[in-house]
N, C-alpha and C positions, 0 to 999 in steps of 0.2 A: 504494500500500500504506500502511496506517495506521502511525503511529509505534508503536503497541502491537504490531502484527504484525511490524514490523521488529525490535523488541526481542525478541519471542518467537523469531523465526527466528535472530537472532544468538545467543541463549542456547543453543538446540538445536544449531545447527551447531558452536559453540565447544566444547560439552560432548562432542559426538560425535567431533570431531577429536581432542580431548584423550584421551578414553577409548580410542578405536581405536588411537591411537599407543602409548599405555601398554600396552594388552593385547598389541599386536603385539610390542613390545620384551620384555615379560615372558615371552611364550611362544616367543620366538625367540632370545633372548640369555641367556647366563649372567651373573650378577652380576659386574661389572667388565669385561665384554667391550666392545670398542670397534671401530668402523670409521671410516675417514677418508672424509669426504664431499667436501671441497674443500681441497686443498693444506695440510693440517695445521692450518688455522685454523677449520674446522668439522668436528666429529666427533660421531658418535652414540656415547655412552659410558653404558652402563647402570649406574645406581646407585640405591640406595633410601635413604630417610631417614625419621625419625619425624615429619616434617611441619614442621620449622622451617627457616628459611633457613640454608644452608650446613651442614645436618645438625646444627645446635645442638640440644641436648637439655637439659631441666630437669625435675626432680622425678620421674624414673622413670615408673612406670606411672600414678601419679596425675597427673603433669604432662602426660602424653600424653592421658589422658582429659579433663583440663581444657581443653587446647588444642583437641581435637576438638569438645567441647561448646561452647566459646567460638565456634568457627567456625560451628557450626550456628546459634547465636543471631545471629551477625553476618550470616549469609545472610538471615535474616528481616528484619533491619534494612536491609540493602541492597535487598532486595525491596520493602520499604515505600518506600524512597527512590526506587526506579525507578518504582513506581506513581504516587507524587506528582509526579514529574518528567514522566511521560507526561500526567497530568491537566492540568498547567500548560502543556502544549504547548511544552515547552522545545526548544531547538535539537536536531536529530536527532543531531548528533555527541555531545552530552551523554548522550542516551538510549542510544546505542550504547556509549559509554564505561562507563556504569553497568551495562549488560547484560553487557559483557565482564568487568567486575570480578565480577559475580554468577556468571557461568559459570565463571570461574577458581576462585572459592571453592568452588563446588559440585564441580568436577572434583577438587580436592584432598581434599574431604570424602569423596567416593566411595572414594578410595584408603584414607583413614584409617579409615573405618567398615567397609568391606566386603572389601578385598583380603586381610586376614588370615584370613578364613573361606572365601574362594573360590579362593585360590592356595596351592600348596605352595611350599616355599623355592626361591629362585633361587641359593642358595649352592652352587656346584660342579655345578649342573645347570640345565636349562631348566625353568621352572615350568610346571605344568599348571593350566589353568583348570578350575574346579569339581572340585578335587582331593578325594579321600577323606581325605587327611592334610594339612589346611591348616596353615600355619605360625603362625597366631596366633588371636586372638579378635576378636569383634565390637568395634568402636571402637579396635582396636589394630593396624590395618594400617599398612603402610609406604607412603609416597608414592614413586612411580616417577619418576625423573628420567633424562633422556637427551640433552638438547641441550647441547653443549659447544663454546664458541668461544674456545679459547686463542689469542688474537690474537698474543701474543708468549710464547714459552717459552724462558727462559734456564736456566742451570745451577741457579740458586737462586731464580728468580723467574718466575712466570707471570702475565701480564697478562690479567685476566678469567678466573679459574679456576672460576667458578660453573658448576654443572651444574644445569639446570632443565628444565621440561616445558612442554607447551602451556598448561596452566592458569596457570602463572606468567607466561607470555608474554601471555595475555589480560589478566591483572591489570595488567601493566606497560603495555600499550598503552592500557588504559582510563585509567590514571593520567595518562599523557602527554596523552591527549585532554582529560581534565579540566583539565590545566594549560593546554593551548592554548586551550580554550574556557572559561576560568575565569569570564569576565564573564557568560556565558550560564548556566554551572552554578551560580554563586554571585552572583546579581545583588545589587547594592547598593540595598537598599530604603531610600530616603531618607524620613525622617519629616517631615511638615509641622509647623512650629512655630506 
């Protein structure tokens, strides 16, 4: 299989896994609902945010729109980077890394752009897909998060309290792969003197 086809397959599979899991959670859980998967250190906990890490927000509606539009522009930049990397026949791990980062960015953009107009609210009820009464507007959807790994929970401290989603996972795996294969990803082009 060509490196281009591997990249395309990686992107499609990663986006599908991300969106299927988010739609499942959104249409089967109420906001804040949680189930324990493994011994209290892995939970599915449904939450939503406006798209920043740890639910950070800035600038209200204008900030949300700016963030979403910035992500859209960034996706085109990452797509160009991926295309150039494939043309250079770079190591397959680097191509997969960039494909995962692209897929993760697209996955969260889908939530931000479309979820506000295709779902109703998850607050105190299970959301309906393609609702007649959506909770938001185009470009103002909330990102669905559900993966929670509270490795240690004390009375006043929880180690690793971030709640994230498949798209965030793909981005993280991609960054780790770039770190591990940094010589292939960012070759040192020595200039002849």
